[in-house]
N, CA, C and O of each residue as an XYZ file, in Angstrom:
132
protein
N     -17.962    -23.884      1.626
C     -16.537    -23.722      1.839
C     -15.662    -24.313      0.818
O     -14.640    -23.766      0.404
N     -16.151    -25.568      0.390
C     -15.385    -26.300     -0.603
C     -15.307    -25.477     -1.893
O     -14.303    -25.522     -2.603
N     -16.344    -24.747     -2.181
C     -16.316    -23.877     -3.371
C     -15.368    -22.785     -3.314
O     -14.703    -22.468     -4.301
N     -15.277    -22.174     -2.154
C     -14.268    -21.135     -1.835
C     -12.942    -21.690     -2.064
O     -12.131    -21.047     -2.731
N     -12.648    -22.821     -1.574
C     -11.355    -23.492     -1.806
C     -11.061    -23.840     -3.239
O      -9.912    -23.947     -3.670
N     -12.164    -24.014     -3.971
C     -12.001    -24.418     -5.393
C     -11.642    -23.162     -6.260
O     -10.915    -23.217     -7.253
N     -12.248    -21.993     -5.761
C     -12.092    -20.771     -6.483
C     -10.877    -19.881     -6.088
O     -10.465    -18.967     -6.802
N     -10.363    -20.214     -4.940
C      -9.264    -19.176     -4.418
C      -8.113    -18.978     -5.418
O      -7.571    -17.873     -5.457
N      -7.713    -19.933     -6.201
C      -6.620    -19.627     -7.103
C      -6.972    -18.566     -8.098
O      -6.145    -17.706     -8.401
N      -8.214    -18.600     -8.632
C      -8.686    -17.629     -9.575
C      -8.777    -16.252     -8.875
O      -8.410    -15.230     -9.455
N      -9.253    -16.245     -7.674
C      -9.392    -15.030     -6.939
C      -7.988    -14.355     -6.750
O      -7.809    -13.160     -6.982
N      -7.024    -15.188     -6.321
C      -5.618    -14.732     -6.069
C      -5.050    -14.247     -7.437
O      -4.419    -13.190     -7.475
N      -5.240    -14.930     -8.474
C      -4.715    -14.558     -9.834
C      -5.304    -13.186    -10.277
O      -4.625    -12.333    -10.849
N      -6.542    -13.050     -9.987
C      -7.331    -11.762    -10.390
C      -6.731    -10.661     -9.658
O      -6.335     -9.644    -10.228
N      -6.646    -10.875     -8.199
C      -6.161     -9.791     -7.424
C      -4.777     -9.353     -7.628
O      -4.442     -8.174     -7.511
N      -3.854    -10.445     -7.977
C      -2.362    -10.183     -8.164
C      -2.318     -9.425     -9.562
O      -1.519     -8.501     -9.717
N      -3.122     -9.795    -10.512
C      -3.065     -9.175    -11.849
C      -3.533     -7.686    -11.713
O      -2.980     -6.782    -12.338
N      -4.615     -7.478    -10.833
C      -4.977     -6.045    -10.696
C      -3.994     -5.235    -10.009
O      -3.839     -4.071    -10.377
N      -3.267     -5.741     -8.990
C      -2.286     -5.048     -8.283
C      -1.100     -4.752     -9.170
O      -0.527     -3.663     -9.162
N      -0.746     -5.816     -9.968
C       0.412     -5.570    -10.910
C      -0.002     -4.546    -12.020
O       0.868     -3.819    -12.501
N      -1.274     -4.465    -12.435
C      -1.637     -3.465    -13.373
C      -1.555     -2.008    -12.766
O      -1.111     -1.054    -13.406
N      -2.032     -1.926    -11.457
C      -1.935     -0.699    -10.861
C      -0.530     -0.275    -10.639
O      -0.203      0.900    -10.804
N       0.328     -1.209    -10.263
C       1.741     -0.851    -10.113
C       2.411     -0.398    -11.463
O       3.286      0.467    -11.495
N       1.953     -1.023    -12.529
C       2.524     -0.710    -13.931
C       2.124      0.713    -14.214
O       2.929      1.561    -14.600
N       0.785      0.948    -13.995
C       0.388      2.332    -14.345
C       1.014      3.465    -13.470
O       1.318      4.556    -13.953
N       1.182      3.157    -12.207
C       1.870      4.034    -11.303
C       3.282      4.245    -11.692
O       3.807      5.335    -11.463
N       3.943      3.278    -12.268
C       5.352      3.458    -12.520
C       5.678      4.026    -13.917
O       6.706      4.672    -14.121
N       4.778      3.766    -14.851
C       4.852      4.165    -16.268
C       4.230      5.459    -16.472
O       4.634      6.127    -17.423
N       3.280      5.932    -15.706
C       2.533      7.169    -16.005
C       3.460      8.454    -15.895
O       3.361      9.359    -16.723
N       4.294      8.499    -14.925
C       5.140      9.699    -14.791
C       6.140      9.836    -15.923
O       6.576     10.932    -16.272
N       6.506      8.629    -16.512
C       7.433      8.663    -17.613
C       6.796      9.238    -18.935
O       7.494      9.771    -19.797
N       5.443      9.101    -19.043
C       4.748      9.541    -20.216
C       4.479     11.110    -20.166
O       4.180     11.776    -21.158
N       4.616     11.578    -18.957
C       4.311     13.042    -18.825
C       5.468     13.863    -19.347
O       5.411     15.093    -19.325
């Protein structure tokens, strides 16, 4: 459990960057068409 607490900021950062990347692709892709 302590390892999970130690790693959660990295997991949150990875998840947020992934979501942000998906959001950027979804918003910029129609403009390229």
